[in-house]
C-alpha positions in Angstrom: -144.3 -5.4 127.4 -142.9 -2.1 129.6 -144.6 1.0 128.1 -147.2 -1.8 126.0 -144.8 -1.2 122.9 -144.1 -4.7 122.2 -146.6 -6.4 120.0 -147.6 -10.0 120.9 -147.6 -13.4 118.6 -150.5 -13.2 116.6 -153.2 -16.5 116.8 -155.5 -17.7 114.1 -159.4 -17.6 114.3 -161.8 -19.3 112.0 -164.2 -15.4 112.2 -163.3 -14.2 108.7 -163.9 -10.3 110.1 -160.4 -10.8 112.0 -157.9 -8.8 110.2 -154.8 -9.5 112.3 -155.4 -5.8 114.2 -155.8 -7.2 117.5 -153.4 -10.0 116.9 -156.4 -12.5 115.8 -155.9 -13.5 112.2 -158.7 -15.3 110.3 -156.6 -18.5 109.3 -157.4 -22.0 109.1 -155.7 -24.1 111.6 -155.8 -27.4 109.6 -154.3 -25.8 106.5 -152.7 -22.7 107.4 -150.2 -21.9 109.9 -150.5 -18.6 111.3 -147.3 -16.0 112.1 -146.2 -12.5 112.8 -147.3 -10.2 115.5 -150.4 -7.7 116.3 -150.4 -5.7 113.7 -148.6 -7.9 111.2 -150.4 -11.1 111.2 -149.7 -13.8 108.4 -151.4 -17.2 107.6 -149.1 -19.2 105.1 -151.1 -21.7 103.4 -150.2 -25.5 102.9 -150.0 -27.2 99.4 -152.6 -27.2 97.8 -154.7 -24.7 99.6 -155.5 -20.9 99.4 -158.2 -18.0 99.8 -158.9 -16.3 102.4 -157.7 -18.0 105.8 -156.1 -20.6 103.4 -159.8 -22.7 103.6 -160.0 -23.2 99.8 -158.9 -26.3 98.2 -157.3 -25.7 94.9 -157.4 -28.1 91.9 -155.5 -31.7 92.1 -152.6 -31.9 89.9 -150.9 -35.1 88.7 -147.7 -36.4 89.8 -145.6 -39.4 88.9 -144.5 -39.5 92.7 -146.1 -42.8 94.2 -146.1 -41.5 97.8 -148.5 -38.4 96.8 -151.9 -39.3 97.9 -153.8 -35.8 97.3 -153.5 -34.6 100.7 -151.6 -31.3 99.2 -153.4 -31.3 95.9 -150.7 -33.5 93.9 -151.9 -37.3 93.5 -150.3 -40.1 91.9 -151.7 -40.4 88.4 -149.7 -41.9 85.3 -149.6 -43.7 82.2 -152.0 -40.7 80.7 -154.6 -41.1 83.2 -156.6 -37.8 83.8 -156.2 -35.5 87.1 -159.4 -34.1 88.7 -160.9 -33.0 92.0 -159.3 -30.6 94.6 -156.9 -31.2 97.5 -158.0 -33.8 99.3 -160.2 -35.7 97.0 -158.3 -36.1 94.0 -159.1 -38.9 91.3 -157.5 -40.2 88.3 -159.3 -41.2 85.5 -157.5 -43.8 83.4 -157.7 -44.4 79.5 -158.1 -47.3 77.8 -156.2 -50.3 78.7 -155.0 -49.0 82.0 -156.8 -49.6 85.6 -155.9 -49.4 89.3 -156.8 -45.7 91.3 -153.2 -44.1 90.0 -153.8 -46.2 86.3 -150.6 -47.9 87.4 -151.5 -51.4 85.9 -152.2 -52.4 81.9 -155.5 -54.3 81.8 -155.8 -57.4 80.1 -158.4 -57.9 77.2 -160.4 -60.2 79.2 -160.1 -57.4 81.8 -161.0 -54.8 79.8 -163.9 -56.6 77.9 -165.3 -57.2 81.8 -165.2 -53.6 82.8 -166.5 -52.3 79.6 -169.0 -54.6 79.9 -170.2 -54.0 83.9 -170.5 -50.1 82.9 -172.9 -51.0 79.9 -174.6 -52.6 82.1 -175.0 -50.6 85.2 -176.4 -47.8 82.5 -179.1 -50.8 81.6 -179.9 -51.4 85.2 -180.6 -47.1 85.1 -182.4 -47.2 82.3 -184.5 -50.0 83.2 -185.4 -48.2 86.1 -188.1 -46.3 84.8 -190.0 -48.9 83.0 -192.7 -49.9 85.4 -194.2 -52.6 82.9 -193.3 -56.2 83.9 -193.4 -57.3 80.6 -192.2 -54.1 78.2 -189.4 -54.3 81.2 -188.2 -57.9 80.2 -188.5 -56.8 76.5 -186.4 -53.7 77.1 -183.5 -56.2 79.3 -183.5 -58.9 75.9 -183.0 -55.7 73.8 -180.6 -54.3 75.7 -178.3 -57.7 76.8 -179.0 -58.2 73.1 -177.5 -54.9 72.2 -173.9 -55.2 74.5 -173.2 -58.7 73.6 -174.0 -57.3 70.1 -176.9 -59.8 69.0 -179.2 -60.0 66.8 -183.3 -59.5 67.6 -186.1 -61.3 65.7 -189.6 -60.3 66.2 -192.1 -63.0 65.5 -195.7 -61.9 65.0 -199.0 -64.1 65.4 -202.6 -63.4 66.1 -204.1 -65.4 69.1 -207.7 -65.9 70.1 -207.7 -65.8 74.1 -209.3 -64.5 77.4 -206.4 -62.3 78.5 -203.0 -60.8 77.9 -200.9 -64.1 79.9 -203.1 -66.4 77.9 -202.0 -65.2 74.6 -198.5 -65.5 75.2 -198.8 -69.0 76.9 -201.1 -70.5 73.6 -198.2 -68.9 71.8 -195.4 -71.0 73.4 -197.5 -73.8 73.9 -198.4 -73.8 70.1 -194.8 -73.1 68.5 -193.7 -75.4 70.7 -191.5 -72.7 72.4 -190.2 -72.8 76.4 -192.0 -69.6 77.7 -188.8 -68.8 79.3 -187.3 -67.8 75.6 -187.7 -64.4 74.7 -190.2 -61.6 75.8 -193.8 -61.8 74.7 -196.0 -58.8 74.3 -199.6 -59.4 73.5 -201.8 -56.2 72.3 -205.8 -56.7 72.0 -207.0 -56.3 68.4 -210.7 -56.8 68.5 -213.2 -58.5 70.7 -215.6 -61.2 69.6 -219.2 -60.5 70.4 -220.9 -64.0 71.5 -217.6 -64.9 73.3 -215.9 -63.7 76.5 -212.6 -63.7 74.3 -210.5 -61.1 72.4 -208.0 -61.6 69.3 -204.5 -60.5 70.5 -201.5 -59.1 68.1 -198.7 -61.0 69.8 -195.1 -59.8 69.5 -192.6 -62.4 70.6 -188.8 -61.0 70.6 -186.2 -63.2 70.3 -182.3 -63.0 71.3 -179.9 -64.9 68.7 -178.1 -65.6 72.0 -180.8 -68.2 72.9 -182.8 -68.9 69.8 -181.5 -69.6 66.2 -183.4 -69.2 62.9 -183.8 -72.7 62.5 -185.6 -73.0 65.7 -187.5 -69.8 65.0 -188.4 -71.4 61.7 -189.6 -74.4 63.4 -191.8 -72.6 65.6 -193.4 -70.7 62.7 -194.2 -73.8 61.2 -195.8 -75.3 64.1 -197.7 -72.4 64.8 -199.4 -72.5 61.2 -199.8 -76.2 61.5 -202.4 -75.1 64.7 -204.3 -72.9 62.4 -202.7 -69.7 63.6 -203.1 -66.9 61.5 -200.9 -63.9 60.7 -197.7 -65.6 61.7 -194.8 -64.0 60.2 -190.9 -63.5 61.4 -189.5 -60.3 61.1 -185.4 -59.2 59.6 -183.3 -58.7 62.5 -184.1 -55.5 64.0 -182.0 -52.6 66.1 -182.0 -53.7 69.6 -181.4 -49.4 70.2 -183.9 -48.2 67.9 -186.6 -51.0 69.4 -185.4 -49.5 72.9 -186.6 -46.1 71.8 -189.7 -46.8 71.5 -190.8 -48.6 75.0 -192.6 -46.0 77.5 -190.5 -45.2 80.3 -186.7 -45.3 78.6 -185.5 -42.0 78.8 -183.8 -41.2 75.6 -180.4 -39.1 77.6 -180.1 -42.2 79.1 -180.7 -44.2 76.1 -177.7 -42.3 74.1 -175.1 -43.1 76.8 -176.3 -46.7 76.7 -175.8 -47.3 72.9 -172.2 -45.7 72.9 -171.4 -48.0 76.2 -173.3 -50.8 74.3 -171.4 -50.6 71.4 -167.9 -50.6 73.0 -169.1 -53.8 75.3 -169.8 -55.6 71.8 -166.9 -54.6 70.4 -165.0 -56.6 73.1 -166.6 -59.5 73.2 -165.2 -62.5 71.9 -167.6 -64.4 69.2 -169.7 -66.8 70.9 -171.1 -70.1 69.5 -174.7 -70.4 68.2 -177.1 -71.6 71.2 -177.9 -75.4 70.5 -181.0 -76.4 68.8 -184.0 -77.5 70.7 -184.3 -81.3 70.6 -187.2 -82.5 68.5 -189.6 -85.0 69.9 -188.6 -88.6 70.6 -190.0 -91.0 67.8 -193.2 -93.2 68.6 -193.6 -96.5 68.5 -192.8 -98.5 64.9 -195.5 -99.1 62.6 -196.3 -102.6 62.1 -196.1 -103.8 58.6 -199.6 -104.5 57.4 -198.2 -105.6 53.9 -197.1 -109.3 53.2 -193.7 -109.5 51.0 -193.4 -112.7 49.0 -191.9 -114.8 51.8 -195.3 -113.9 53.8 -197.4 -115.2 51.1 -195.3 -118.5 50.5 -195.5 -118.9 54.3 -199.3 -118.6 54.0 -199.5 -121.5 51.1 -197.9 -123.8 53.0 -199.9 -123.6 55.6 -202.9 -124.0 54.1 -202.2 -126.6 51.8 -201.3 -128.9 55.2 -204.4 -127.9 56.7 -206.6 -129.3 53.6 -204.6 -132.4 53.9 -205.4 -132.8 57.4 -209.1 -132.3 56.8 -209.0 -134.8 53.6 -207.3 -137.5 55.9 -209.9 -136.9 58.9 -212.8 -137.0 56.0 -211.0 -140.9 54.8 -210.8 -142.0 58.0 -214.6 -141.2 58.8 -215.8 -143.1 55.7 -213.8 -146.2 56.4 
């Protein structure tokens, strides 16, 4: 102004060194509003932001106002939901029984069970990523799925001589009369025969009661013994979580998280019917009756008498 005695309006700057003495003040143009004049500049922050230049997002707070989207640090979060995050990225975590971005919807028992199971399965998959051996990964998945479903697991052991691990497992299923799609087989070399290119394997097969019942296991055990397989025995139910801890590649901290989530999932699972028993083989052809009863004997005597009579008559005719 005239005589340079009029201070000009302040302008915003992203330069944090600007203090307003020259009419320029550090102030976010997105989250702050500049005001004042040179030497007396101000930066007024929008709700949810603060700090130098209004560039620091504040912690979120919950609100019962459904229009609050978190842009100002206030987010619609109800029914006991826990708010977290900072302005612009707020999140509402629901307590048990509620779902939705703001926990606004009461979940049904089936929905709750589904979500709890999916959470446990996600942790299961993360845990299995660390297991590189295919057979051990199949075993780990069987154990994890049993834990999620609240199912018992049984282990059947046997000793088999075979050329390799795969053949040992294949022979087990054949001699047990079971499909190789059932359970998870692990074969470990015990000793090698000197004269033959074969090895004795300790075979352990893990079964979940979700797919094989006790009667089927008993039948498989008897079939193996009938085939001359030694060392056949079936364990008492084992704890899937404990057995998971013995598998190489299973992270202990992830297993602890999975243990909690699997228990929660199992608690929501409705009781399921036992698996159908494996059908017995079809009956063979009927055995012919080789023993004659009284009627059979009577028929034979009558036939013999007639033959004798015919022969006698033929002899008489020749004589005459």
